[in-house]
C-alpha positions as CSV (number, residue, x, y, z in Angstrom):
1,M,26.1,119.0,78.9
2,S,28.7,116.1,78.6
3,T,31.3,118.5,77.4
4,A,31.1,120.6,80.5
5,L,31.3,117.5,82.6
6,M,34.5,116.4,80.8
7,I,36.1,119.5,81.4
8,V,35.3,119.3,85.1
9,L,36.6,115.7,85.1
10,A,39.8,116.9,83.5
11,F,40.1,119.6,86.3
12,I,39.6,117.1,89.0
13,S,42.0,114.7,87.5
14,V,44.8,117.3,87.5
15,V,43.8,118.2,91.0
16,L,44.0,114.8,92.1
17,I,47.5,114.1,90.6
18,I,49.1,117.1,92.0
19,S,47.6,116.6,95.5
20,I,49.0,112.7,95.3
21,L,52.4,114.0,94.1
22,L,52.6,116.6,96.9
23,Q,52.2,114.1,99.9
24,S,55.1,112.8,101.6
25,S,56.3,109.4,101.4
26,N,59.0,107.3,103.0
27,S,61.7,108.9,100.5
28,A,60.1,112.3,100.5
29,G,60.0,112.7,97.0
30,L,58.4,115.8,95.2
31,S,56.7,116.8,98.5
32,G,60.0,117.1,100.5
33,S,61.6,119.7,98.0
34,I,58.4,121.7,97.6
35,G,56.6,121.4,100.8
36,G,59.4,122.0,103.1
37,G,58.4,125.4,104.3
38,A,54.7,124.9,104.4
39,E,55.3,122.3,107.1
40,Q,56.2,125.4,109.3
41,L,53.1,127.2,108.4
42,F,50.8,124.1,108.9
43,G,52.8,122.6,112.2
44,K,54.0,119.0,112.4
45,K,50.9,117.1,113.3
46,K,50.2,114.6,110.5
47,S,46.4,114.6,111.0
48,Q,46.0,118.5,110.9
49,G,48.8,119.6,109.2
50,Y,50.2,119.7,105.6
51,D,49.7,116.0,105.1
52,G,46.3,115.9,106.4
53,I,45.0,118.7,104.2
54,L,46.6,116.9,101.3
55,S,44.9,113.7,102.1
56,R,41.4,115.3,102.7
57,I,41.9,116.8,99.2
58,S,42.9,113.6,97.3
59,T,40.1,111.8,99.0
60,V,37.6,114.0,97.8
61,T,38.8,114.7,94.4
62,A,38.8,110.7,94.1
63,V,35.5,110.6,95.0
64,L,34.5,113.0,92.6
65,F,36.5,111.5,90.0
66,I,34.7,108.4,90.5
67,V,31.2,109.9,90.5
68,L,31.7,112.0,87.6
69,S,33.2,109.3,85.4
70,L,30.1,107.0,86.2
71,V,27.9,110.0,85.2
72,L,29.6,110.5,82.1
73,V,29.3,106.5,81.0
74,A,25.5,106.7,82.2
75,L,25.1,109.7,79.9
76,E,26.6,108.0,76.8
């Protein structure tokens, strides 16, 4: 049981890292080079566009990361 939860936690960690790195910042780091074309696809609205989707993904994965971490600690 704990091995399966650790695998899920590792997957969620990778998704969380990628979603945070792809978000735009003031300097337009990694998301500026990769997500330039995607902004045309999703539109330029921040709340419903590319940044809004990445924000929701990172919020959900952060909550899942915390919950799974606490479950794993409670199991051991």
